[in-house]
C-alpha positions as CSV (number, residue, x, y, z in Angstrom):
1,M,26.4,14.1,-26.3
2,T,29.9,14.9,-24.8
3,K,30.9,13.6,-21.5
4,K,30.8,17.1,-20.0
5,T,27.3,17.7,-21.4
6,N,26.1,14.4,-20.2
7,K,27.3,15.1,-16.7
8,W,25.3,18.3,-16.5
9,F,22.3,16.7,-18.1
10,V,22.4,14.0,-15.5
11,L,22.5,16.7,-12.8
12,L,19.4,18.2,-14.5
13,V,17.6,14.9,-14.2
14,I,18.6,14.7,-10.5
15,C,17.3,18.3,-10.0
16,F,14.0,17.4,-11.7
17,G,13.4,14.6,-9.3
18,G,14.7,16.6,-6.3
19,G,12.2,19.4,-7.1
20,I,9.2,17.0,-6.6
21,I,10.4,14.4,-4.1
22,Y,9.4,16.4,-0.9
23,I,6.3,18.1,-2.1
24,L,3.8,15.4,-1.2
25,P,5.2,14.5,2.3
26,Y,5.0,18.2,3.2
27,I,1.9,19.1,1.2
28,Q,0.0,20.2,4.3
29,Y,2.3,23.2,4.6
30,T,0.7,24.5,1.4
31,Y,-2.9,23.2,1.5
32,Y,-3.4,22.8,5.2
33,D,-7.1,23.7,5.6
34,S,-8.4,21.9,2.5
35,L,-6.3,18.8,3.2
36,M,-7.5,18.7,6.8
37,E,-11.1,18.9,5.6
38,A,-10.5,16.2,2.9
39,L,-8.9,13.8,5.4
40,A,-11.4,14.6,8.2
41,L,-8.6,15.2,10.7
42,T,-8.0,17.4,13.7
43,N,-5.0,19.8,14.1
44,Q,-3.5,17.4,16.5
45,Q,-3.7,14.5,14.0
46,M,-2.2,16.7,11.3
47,G,0.7,17.5,13.6
48,N,1.1,13.8,14.5
49,M,1.5,13.0,10.8
50,M,4.4,15.3,10.5
51,S,5.9,14.0,13.8
52,V,5.8,10.5,12.5
53,L,7.5,11.6,9.3
54,G,10.2,13.5,11.2
55,M,11.0,10.7,13.7
56,V,11.2,8.0,11.1
57,S,13.3,10.2,8.8
58,A,15.8,10.9,11.6
59,V,16.5,7.2,12.0
60,T,16.5,6.4,8.2
61,Y,19.3,9.0,7.5
62,L,21.8,6.6,9.1
63,I,20.5,3.4,7.5
64,G,20.1,5.2,4.1
65,G,23.8,5.9,4.0
66,I,24.5,2.2,4.2
67,F,22.0,1.5,1.5
68,A,23.7,4.0,-0.8
69,D,27.0,2.1,-0.4
70,K,25.4,-1.3,-0.8
71,F,23.2,-0.7,-3.8
72,S,23.2,1.1,-7.1
73,V,22.1,4.8,-6.9
74,K,20.2,4.4,-10.2
75,W,17.9,1.8,-8.6
76,L,17.6,3.5,-5.3
77,L,16.5,6.8,-6.9
78,T,14.2,5.0,-9.3
79,I,12.5,3.1,-6.4
80,S,12.3,6.3,-4.4
81,F,10.2,8.2,-7.0
82,A,8.1,5.2,-7.9
83,G,7.4,4.4,-4.3
84,T,6.5,7.9,-3.4
85,G,4.2,8.1,-6.4
86,L,2.4,4.9,-5.4
87,A,2.1,6.0,-1.8
88,G,0.7,9.3,-3.2
89,L,-2.1,7.5,-5.1
90,W,-3.0,5.8,-1.8
91,F,-2.9,9.2,-0.1
92,A,-5.2,10.6,-2.8
93,S,-7.9,8.1,-1.8
94,F,-8.1,10.0,1.5
95,P,-7.8,6.8,3.7
96,S,-8.2,6.4,7.5
97,Y,-6.0,8.1,10.0
98,S,-4.1,4.9,10.8
99,Q,-3.4,4.4,7.1
100,L,-2.3,8.0,6.8
101,L,0.3,7.4,9.5
102,M,1.6,4.3,7.6
103,I,1.8,6.5,4.4
104,M,4.0,9.0,6.3
105,V,6.3,6.1,7.3
106,I,6.5,5.1,3.6
107,Y,7.2,8.7,2.7
108,A,10.1,8.7,5.2
109,I,11.5,5.5,3.7
110,T,11.2,6.7,0.0
111,T,12.4,10.3,0.6
112,V,15.2,9.6,3.1
113,L,16.2,5.9,3.4
114,T,16.4,5.1,-0.4
115,Y,16.7,8.7,-1.7
116,W,18.7,11.3,0.2
117,P,22.1,9.6,0.7
118,A,21.9,8.0,-2.7
119,M,21.2,11.4,-4.3
120,I,24.1,13.0,-2.5
121,K,26.4,10.2,-3.6
122,A,25.1,10.5,-7.2
123,V,25.8,14.2,-7.2
124,K,29.3,13.8,-5.6
125,L,30.3,11.2,-8.3
126,L,29.3,13.6,-11.1
127,G,32.0,16.1,-10.4
128,S,35.7,16.0,-9.9
129,E,37.3,17.3,-6.7
130,N,37.5,20.8,-8.2
131,E,33.9,20.8,-9.2
132,Q,32.2,19.8,-5.9
133,G,31.1,23.3,-5.0
134,R,29.6,23.8,-8.4
135,V,27.7,20.5,-8.7
136,F,26.3,20.8,-5.1
137,G,25.5,24.5,-5.6
138,F,23.7,23.8,-8.9
139,R,21.9,20.8,-7.2
140,E,20.5,23.0,-4.5
141,A,19.5,25.7,-7.1
142,G,17.9,23.2,-9.4
143,F,15.9,21.7,-6.6
144,G,14.5,25.1,-5.8
145,I,13.6,26.1,-9.3
146,F,11.9,22.8,-10.2
147,A,10.0,22.9,-6.9
148,W,8.8,26.4,-7.7
149,V,7.7,25.3,-11.2
150,F,5.9,22.3,-9.9
151,T,4.1,24.1,-7.1
152,Q,3.1,27.0,-9.3
153,I,1.7,24.7,-12.0
154,G,0.0,22.6,-9.4
155,T,-1.5,25.6,-7.6
156,W,-2.7,27.7,-10.6
157,L,-3.5,25.0,-13.3
158,I,-4.7,22.1,-11.1
159,F,-5.9,23.2,-7.6
160,N,-7.2,26.6,-8.6
161,R,-9.7,25.1,-11.1
162,T,-11.5,23.0,-8.6
163,Q,-10.3,23.9,-5.1
164,G,-11.5,22.3,-1.9
165,I,-11.4,18.5,-1.4
166,E,-11.5,17.7,-5.1
167,G,-8.8,20.2,-5.8
168,V,-6.5,18.6,-3.2
169,R,-7.2,15.1,-4.7
170,N,-6.4,16.4,-8.2
171,I,-3.2,18.1,-7.3
172,I,-2.0,15.0,-5.4
173,I,-2.6,12.8,-8.5
174,F,-0.8,15.5,-10.6
175,Y,2.2,15.2,-8.4
176,C,2.1,11.4,-8.5
177,I,2.3,11.6,-12.3
178,I,5.5,13.7,-12.1
179,Y,6.9,11.2,-9.6
180,F,6.5,8.4,-12.1
181,V,8.1,10.5,-14.8
182,A,11.0,11.2,-12.5
183,A,11.3,7.4,-11.9
184,V,11.5,6.7,-15.6
185,L,14.1,9.5,-16.2
186,S,16.2,8.3,-13.3
187,F,16.2,4.7,-14.5
188,I,17.2,5.8,-18.0
189,F,19.8,8.5,-17.3
190,I,21.2,8.1,-13.8
191,P,24.4,6.1,-14.0
192,N,25.3,3.4,-11.6
193,S,27.5,4.2,-8.6
194,G,30.6,3.1,-10.6
195,K,31.5,4.5,-14.0
196,T,30.0,1.6,-15.8
197,E,27.6,-1.2,-14.8
198,A,30.3,-3.8,-15.5
199,K,32.8,-2.0,-13.2
200,E,30.1,-1.5,-10.5
201,A,29.4,-5.3,-10.6
202,A,33.1,-6.1,-10.3
203,V,33.7,-3.9,-7.3
204,K,33.3,-5.7,-4.0
205,K,30.8,-3.9,-1.8
206,P,31.9,-2.9,1.7
207,G,30.4,-4.7,4.6
208,I,27.9,-2.8,6.7
209,W,30.2,-2.6,9.8
210,E,33.3,-2.0,7.6
211,G,31.8,1.2,6.2
212,I,30.5,2.4,9.6
213,S,33.8,1.7,11.4
214,Y,35.7,3.6,8.7
215,V,33.5,6.7,8.6
216,I,33.0,7.2,12.4
217,K,36.8,7.5,12.8
218,I,37.0,10.5,10.5
219,P,36.7,13.8,12.6
220,S,35.9,15.9,9.5
221,V,32.7,13.9,9.0
222,W,31.4,14.7,12.5
223,L,32.5,18.3,12.2
224,M,30.7,18.6,8.8
225,G,27.5,17.3,10.4
226,L,27.8,19.8,13.3
227,S,28.5,22.7,10.9
228,I,25.4,21.8,8.9
229,F,23.4,21.5,12.2
230,C,24.1,25.1,12.9
231,A,23.4,26.4,9.4
232,Y,20.3,24.2,9.0
233,T,18.8,25.5,12.3
234,V,19.3,29.1,11.2
235,S,17.9,28.3,7.7
236,G,14.8,26.4,8.7
237,P,13.5,26.9,12.3
238,G,15.2,30.3,12.6
239,L,14.5,32.1,9.3
240,G,11.2,30.4,9.2
241,K,10.1,33.0,11.7
242,L,10.7,35.8,9.2
243,T,7.1,35.7,8.0
244,P,5.4,36.2,11.4
245,Y,8.0,38.7,12.4
246,L,7.3,40.9,9.3
247,T,3.5,40.6,9.6
248,Q,3.0,40.7,13.4
249,I,5.8,43.0,14.5
250,I,6.7,45.1,11.4
251,G,3.1,45.3,10.2
252,V,3.8,44.3,6.5
253,N,0.7,43.2,4.6
254,E,0.3,39.4,4.5
255,T,0.0,39.2,0.7
256,V,3.2,41.3,0.3
257,V,5.0,39.0,2.8
258,A,3.8,35.9,1.0
259,S,5.1,37.3,-2.3
260,L,8.5,38.3,-0.7
261,M,8.9,34.9,0.9
262,S,8.1,33.1,-2.4
263,I,11.0,35.1,-4.0
264,R,13.2,34.4,-1.0
265,L,12.5,30.6,-0.9
266,Y,12.8,30.0,-4.7
267,L,14.3,32.7,-6.8
268,L,16.8,33.9,-4.3
269,A,17.7,30.3,-3.4
270,F,18.3,29.5,-7.1
271,I,20.6,32.4,-7.6
272,A,22.5,32.3,-4.3
273,A,23.1,28.5,-4.3
274,S,24.5,28.7,-7.9
275,I,26.8,31.6,-7.0
276,G,27.9,29.9,-3.8
277,G,28.9,26.8,-5.6
278,I,30.9,28.7,-8.2
279,I,32.7,30.8,-5.6
280,A,33.6,27.6,-3.6
281,D,35.2,26.1,-6.6
282,K,37.0,29.3,-7.6
283,I,38.7,29.5,-4.2
284,G,39.5,25.7,-4.4
285,S,37.8,24.6,-1.1
286,P,34.2,24.4,-0.2
287,A,35.2,24.1,3.5
288,K,37.1,27.4,3.2
289,F,34.1,29.0,1.6
290,I,31.8,27.8,4.4
291,I,34.2,29.4,7.0
292,G,33.9,32.8,5.2
293,A,30.1,32.3,4.7
294,Y,29.7,31.8,8.5
295,V,31.4,35.2,9.1
296,C,29.1,36.9,6.7
297,L,26.0,35.1,8.1
298,T,26.8,36.1,11.7
299,L,27.5,39.8,10.8
300,S,24.4,40.1,8.7
301,L,22.3,38.5,11.4
302,L,23.8,40.9,14.0
303,I,22.8,43.9,11.8
304,F,19.3,42.4,11.4
305,V,18.8,42.0,15.1
306,L,20.1,45.5,15.9
307,I,17.6,47.2,13.6
308,P,14.6,48.2,15.7
309,G,11.4,46.4,14.8
310,K,9.5,49.5,13.6
311,P,7.2,49.7,10.6
312,S,9.0,52.8,9.4
313,L,12.2,50.6,8.9
314,A,10.3,47.9,7.0
315,V,12.2,48.3,3.8
316,I,15.6,48.2,5.5
317,I,14.6,45.2,7.6
318,I,13.5,43.3,4.4
319,I,16.7,44.2,2.5
320,V,18.9,42.9,5.4
321,A,16.6,39.8,5.7
322,F,17.3,39.1,2.1
323,I,21.0,39.5,2.5
324,V,20.9,37.0,5.4
325,S,18.9,34.6,3.3
326,A,21.3,34.9,0.3
327,V,24.2,33.9,2.6
328,I,22.4,31.0,4.1
329,Y,21.3,29.7,0.6
330,M,24.9,29.9,-0.6
331,M,25.8,27.8,2.4
332,R,22.9,25.3,1.8
333,G,24.2,24.9,-1.8
334,T,27.7,23.9,-0.5
335,Y,27.5,22.5,3.0
336,M,27.6,18.9,1.7
337,A,30.4,19.7,-0.8
338,P,33.4,19.3,1.7
339,I,32.7,15.6,1.6
340,G,34.4,15.7,-1.8
341,E,37.6,17.2,-0.4
342,S,37.7,14.9,2.6
343,K,39.2,12.1,0.5
344,I,36.6,9.6,1.6
345,P,36.6,6.6,-0.8
346,D,33.6,6.5,-3.1
347,K,32.4,3.1,-1.6
348,Y,31.9,4.9,1.8
349,I,30.3,8.1,0.6
350,G,26.8,6.9,1.3
351,T,27.6,5.9,4.8
352,A,29.4,9.2,5.4
353,T,26.4,11.1,4.0
354,G,24.0,9.2,6.2
355,L,26.0,10.1,9.4
356,I,26.5,13.8,8.3
357,S,22.8,14.1,7.5
358,F,21.6,12.5,10.7
359,I,23.6,15.1,12.7
360,G,23.0,18.0,10.4
361,F,19.3,17.7,10.0
362,L,18.6,16.7,13.6
363,P,17.1,20.2,14.3
364,D,13.9,19.0,12.6
365,A,13.3,16.8,15.6
366,F,13.3,19.5,18.3
367,M,14.3,23.0,17.2
368,F,10.8,24.0,16.0
369,T,9.5,23.1,19.4
370,V,12.3,25.0,21.2
371,F,11.7,28.2,19.1
372,G,7.9,27.7,19.5
373,S,8.4,27.7,23.2
374,I,10.5,30.9,23.1
375,M,7.7,32.6,21.0
376,G,4.9,31.6,23.3
377,D,1.2,32.3,22.5
378,S,1.5,36.1,22.0
379,P,5.1,36.8,20.8
380,G,6.4,40.4,20.7
381,E,9.5,41.9,19.3
382,S,11.7,40.6,22.2
383,E,10.6,37.0,21.7
384,F,11.5,37.1,18.0
385,K,14.8,38.9,18.7
386,A,15.6,36.1,21.2
387,I,15.3,33.5,18.4
388,F,17.5,35.6,16.1
389,W,20.1,36.0,18.9
390,V,20.1,32.2,19.1
391,C,20.8,32.1,15.4
392,I,23.7,34.5,15.9
393,A,25.1,32.2,18.6
394,L,24.8,29.3,16.2
395,G,26.6,31.3,13.5
396,V,29.5,31.8,15.9
397,I,29.5,28.1,16.9
398,G,29.2,27.0,13.3
399,F,32.2,29.1,12.3
400,F,34.4,27.2,14.8
401,F,33.0,23.9,13.7
402,A,33.8,24.9,10.0
403,L,37.3,26.0,11.0
404,L,38.0,22.7,12.8
405,M,36.5,20.8,9.8
406,K,38.9,22.6,7.4
407,W,41.8,21.8,9.6
408,Q,40.9,18.2,9.9
409,I,40.4,17.9,6.2
410,G,43.9,19.3,5.6
411,K,45.3,17.0,8.2
412,R,43.6,14.0,6.6
413,R,44.8,14.8,3.1
414,K,48.4,15.2,4.3
415,N,48.2,11.8,6.1
416,I,46.9,10.2,2.9
417,V,49.7,11.7,0.8
418,K,52.3,10.4,3.3
419,S,50.8,6.9,3.3
């Protein structure tokens, strides 16, 4: 196997694991009613479980970055999958509510603390500076396609055969098996953070405060996090309202919308993220690509908002919604890529990733609540349009953050050359 082939094979292994890692922590989004019945919980308790996951995850992004710089990514990824699989087996026993909350804490640890920054660092180290857009774009695309495959197999071959409580138990165990396979593949094929284990052992690891003090002084790191914050809010809490908007306001059949959203979330994400990564590398700067993407995002969102919410315009609304989604998935595939052109030493990549992720994914902690408050109990077209106008504002703000980020990256690179 050539070095080039090996690199892309390792990325394939990373995508295999990335496609499964978040399925169990968020399984209630797919099997809410059956899971609630199996666990004998209330709606409030189901919500509390996700709140615990979100709160612990927010904190562990920062700590996880330090872990990624202190320990081998091979071991961190292996432990992440094995740990999530073991917690999943506990989850499959349908334990008490207090034990379920502990499992959610474990999920936050294994999918964020030991996984996310280590995975980002592993992907970053796979590609040269001129390949960062491509490797990150293919990473996002690969996550989406593997997640689609796993969920489809789980739904139609496992859950659909038994359904109900036993169906939920069987599908959880099925996913646990895939976690263990991902752990084995990661241990065998994921390289250590250095080019060889011997080199990795010979390199002196940075102290905790050394890495933090170095990273927090880099303006482009903060701006990258703020840029992701804007894009991630639009992508998740914002475009997450497309389904109720199409069904409740435009009057599209729920089955049709479910099918369209499946295509949007998986197939479109796979195609758009790959294309975004290739374009970012072609123009030679992921940061520059993100600036242009923000312009396209804002304009397409503006067109979407200005189209009246009438059933007669459903086809046009859906087409524009897919254009908006394509742009945002191009951005999702590349918005971590500027870390490669920021000239941050590899030994600090994990810490930088942790800080960027903490800022960028902070919307999970409160934006769903904010948008839920805007919607109210009986949302009409004006309430949905208010949320989409917020997304437009975030697109404008994100554009300026991306512009400043590109300027700071250029300034940093010039200073490094001079020194």
